C-alpha positions in Angstrom: 25.9 56.1 61.1 27.2 56.0 57.4 29.4 52.9 56.9 32.7 53.1 55.3 33.5 51.0 52.0 35.8 48.8 53.8 32.6 48.0 56.3 30.5 47.5 53.4 32.8 44.9 51.9 33.1 43.1 55.2 29.5 42.8 55.5 28.8 41.4 52.3 28.0 37.7 51.6 31.0 35.5 50.9 30.7 33.8 47.1 32.8 30.8 46.4 34.3 31.4 43.0 33.4 28.0 42.0 29.6 29.1 42.1 30.2 32.6 39.8 28.6 32.5 36.5 31.4 31.6 33.9 31.0 34.8 32.0 32.4 36.6 35.4 35.5 34.4 35.2 37.3 32.5 37.6 39.4 34.1 40.5 41.2 31.6 42.5 41.6 32.5 46.3 45.0 33.5 47.2 45.0 31.1 50.2 44.4 27.8 47.4 47.7 28.5 45.7 46.1 28.7 42.2 47.0 31.5 39.8 44.3 33.9 39.6 42.9 34.6 36.1 41.3 37.9 35.0 37.4 37.8 34.5 36.2 37.3 31.4 34.4 40.0 29.3 32.4 36.9 27.1 28.8 37.4 27.4 26.9 34.7 28.8 25.7 33.0 25.5 23.7 29.6 25.1 27.2 27.9 24.6 28.0 28.7 28.0 28.1 25.7 30.9 24.5 25.1 32.2 24.0 23.5 35.5 23.5 19.9 35.4 20.2 19.8 36.1 19.4 22.3 33.0 16.4 21.2 30.5 15.7 23.0 27.6 12.5 24.9 27.8 9.4 23.2 26.0 8.8 24.2 22.4 5.3 25.0 21.1 5.0 21.8 18.7 1.9 20.5 17.2 0.4 18.1 19.1 0.5 14.3 18.1 -2.4 12.9 16.2 -2.9 9.1 15.7 -2.8 8.1 12.3 -6.0 7.3 10.5 -7.3 4.1 10.0 -5.9 1.8 7.4 -8.3 0.7 4.7 -8.0 -2.9 5.5 -8.4 -2.9 9.3 -12.4 -3.2 9.0 -11.7 -6.4 7.3 -9.2 -7.5 9.5 -11.7 -6.6 12.4 -14.3 -8.7 10.9 -12.2 -11.9 10.7 -11.3 -14.3 13.6 -7.7 -14.8 14.6 -6.8 -17.6 12.5 -8.0 -16.0 9.5 -6.1 -12.6 10.4 -3.1 -14.9 11.0 -3.3 -16.2 7.7 -3.9 -13.0 5.8 -1.2 -11.2 8.1 1.4 -13.6 6.3 0.9 -12.3 2.7 3.3 -9.7 2.8 4.1 -9.4 -1.2 2.0 -9.6 -3.8 3.7 -12.8 -4.9 2.0 -14.3 -1.8 -1.5 -12.8 -2.5 -1.2 -14.7 -5.5 -0.5 -17.7 -4.2 -3.5 -17.4 -1.7 -5.7 -17.1 -4.6 -4.1 -20.1 -6.6 -4.9 -22.2 -3.6 -8.6 -20.9 -3.5 -11.1 -22.8 -5.5 -12.4 -21.2 -8.8 -16.2 -20.2 -8.1 -18.6 -21.4 -11.0 -21.5 -19.6 -9.3 -23.1 -16.4 -10.5 -22.5 -14.5 -7.6 -20.2 -11.8 -6.2 -18.4 -12.4 -2.8 -16.8 -9.1 -0.8 -13.3 -10.2 0.2 -14.5 -11.0 3.8 -16.8 -13.4 2.3 -13.6 -14.9 0.0 -11.8 -15.5 3.1 -14.7 -17.0 5.2 -15.6 -19.3 2.4 -12.5 -19.8 0.7 -13.8 -19.5 -3.3 -13.5 -17.0 -5.6 -13.7 -16.0 -9.3 -12.0 -13.4 -11.3 -14.2 -10.5 -10.1 -14.1 -11.8 -6.4 -10.1 -12.4 -6.6 -9.5 -8.9 -8.0 -11.2 -7.4 -5.4 -9.7 -9.6 -2.4 -6.3 -8.6 -4.1 -6.9 -5.2 -4.1 -8.0 -5.1 -0.5 -4.6 -6.9 0.6 -2.6 -4.5 -1.6 -3.8 -1.5 0.5 -2.3 -3.4 3.2 1.3 -3.1 1.4 0.7 0.6 0.6 -0.9 0.1 -2.7 -3.9 1.7 -4.0 -6.7 -0.9 -4.7 -7.0 -0.1 -8.3 -9.2 -2.9 -10.6 -8.9 -3.2 -14.5 -11.6 -4.8 -16.6 -10.4 -6.4 -19.6 -12.9 -6.5 -22.3 -13.2 -9.3 -25.0 -15.1 -10.6 -27.8 -17.4 -13.5 -27.5 -15.6 -14.4 -24.3 -16.0 -13.6 -20.4 -14.8 -10.4 -19.0 -11.3 -10.7 -17.0 -10.9 -8.5 -13.9 -7.6 -7.8 -12.4 -5.9 -6.2 -9.7 -2.9 -3.8 -10.8 0.0 -2.4 -8.6 3.4 -0.5 -9.0 6.7 -1.5 -8.1 8.6 1.5 -8.8 8.0 3.0 -12.3 6.5 -0.5 -13.6 3.2 -2.2 -13.2 2.1 -5.8 -12.5 -1.1 -7.6 -11.8 -2.5 -10.2 -9.6 -5.9 -12.3 -10.7 -8.0 -15.2 -10.4 -8.5 -17.2 -13.2 -10.2 -20.4 -14.7 -7.2 -20.1 -17.3 -3.6 -20.8 -16.3 -2.3 -17.9 -18.2 -4.6 -15.2 -17.2 -3.1 -14.9 -13.4 0.0 -13.2 -12.0 2.0 -10.7 -13.8 5.4 -9.6 -12.4 5.9 -5.7 -12.0 8.1 -5.2 -15.1 5.7 -3.3 -17.5 6.4 -0.1 -18.1 2.6 1.2 -18.7 -0.7 -0.1 -18.7 -0.9 -1.1 -22.6 2.3 -3.1 -22.1 0.9 -5.0 -19.1 -2.5 -5.7 -20.7 -0.9 -7.1 -24.3 1.2 -9.5 -22.0 -2.6 -11.4 -21.4 -2.9 -11.6 -25.3 -1.7 -14.8 -26.0 -3.6 -16.9 -23.2 -6.8 -15.0 -23.7 -8.8 -16.8 -25.8 -12.4 -18.9 -25.9 -13.1 -22.7 -26.6 -13.3 -22.0 -30.3 -9.7 -21.3 -30.0 -10.5 -17.7 -31.1 -8.1 -14.7 -29.7 -10.9 -12.7 -27.6 -8.9 -9.8 -26.2 -10.0 -6.8 -27.5 -9.7 -3.7 -24.8 -9.5 -2.8 -21.3 -11.2 -0.2 -19.0 -9.0 2.8 -17.6 -7.9 1.9 -13.9 -10.8 2.2 -11.1 -9.9 3.1 -7.8 -12.0 1.2 -4.9 -11.4 3.8 -2.5 -14.4 5.7 -3.7 -16.4 2.8 -2.5 -14.8 2.9 1.4 -18.5 4.5 2.6 -20.0 1.1 0.9 -18.0 -0.9 2.9 -16.5 -2.9 -0.1 -14.4 -5.0 1.7 -17.3 -6.6 3.7 -20.7 -6.0 2.2 -21.4 -8.4 -1.2 -24.3 -5.8 -2.0 -21.3 -3.6 -2.8 -19.7 -5.9 -5.4 -22.8 -4.9 -7.8 -21.8 -1.1 -7.7 -18.3 -1.7 -8.2 -19.6 -3.8 -11.3 -21.5 -1.1 -12.8 -18.6 1.6 -12.5 -16.4 -0.8 -14.2 -19.0 -1.3 -17.0 -19.0 2.8 -17.2 -15.6 3.2 -16.9 -13.5 4.8 -20.0 -12.2 2.3 -22.4 -9.0 1.4 -24.4 -9.2 -0.4 -27.7 -6.0 -2.4 -28.2 -6.3 -3.3 -31.9 -7.6 -2.2 -35.2 -10.2 -3.8 -37.1 -7.4 -5.1 -39.9 -5.4 -6.9 -37.3 -8.4 -8.3 -35.8 -9.5 -9.8 -39.2 -5.8 -11.2 -39.2 -5.5 -13.0 -35.8 -4.7 -17.0 -36.3 -6.5 -19.6 -33.9 -4.7 -20.6 -30.9 -2.5 -23.7 -31.3 -3.3 -26.8 -29.5 -0.1 -26.7 -27.0 -1.2 -23.0 -25.8 -4.9 -24.3 -25.7 -4.1 -27.6 -23.5 -1.7 -25.6 -21.3 -4.1 -23.0 -20.2 -7.1 -25.4 -19.6 -5.0 -27.9 -17.9 -6.4 -26.6 -14.2 -9.7 -25.4 -15.7 -13.2 -26.3 -13.8 -15.2 -27.0 -17.2 -18.4 -25.7 -15.2 -16.7 -22.2 -15.1 -16.0 -22.2 -19.1 -18.3 -20.0 -21.5 -19.4 -21.7 -24.5 -18.7 -19.2 -27.5 -21.5 -18.1 -29.6 -19.0 -18.3 -32.8 -16.5 -21.1 -34.1 
């Protein structure tokens, strides 16, 4: 038997007006005493009111991947806790230089990787530069070396770094003036020229002549350059083959004067005599 429209209405379930979707408007019950409001024709958009337990749908995101190992981590992993704590405190280039200044100068004709420098606490300029380059990677710098090329004197290797647009350097040396440089030099030539005055031999001859282009030690990562002494020979060979830059003309070199006595004494005040090279020319 067919039902009338009124019967269908009575049979339909009652829906609380507060449970109606926002887009259907709100119609108050006459018994509530509230003024009824017309149903809204606004479509249900993402700005509509959502249930309390609503959560956004998951989006397709690139899965998280751990950062690659930092280059200095093998060095720290090979050290004991006290050495790791000591190196962890070297948070600026100046502190790295202070560590090298407190490290006795090595007069032995051997190379030490950064690991051995820490364990034996001894280094010459090449060892110190490699150590500084390793610690600079922890500060976000690239491990870069420059070899300073002399006449009738020992080479001097430094680790270089940038702060903003300017270059600075960290170095271990038997000479007082061949060590740290603040990062205030606009280019490499300007930085290397700052070493001209204190770069001399025991005959008081000014011996700096040029330098190599920077050598990045990242190419020796597969050879564990921070851990293996044998890799130091590979780095030394690479510096010997690196492109070279000449600083002075022949006319300038002929006009060089001898270093004065005050500069001579000041730079050799803390030198270990066993590590000083005897010049071939007077």
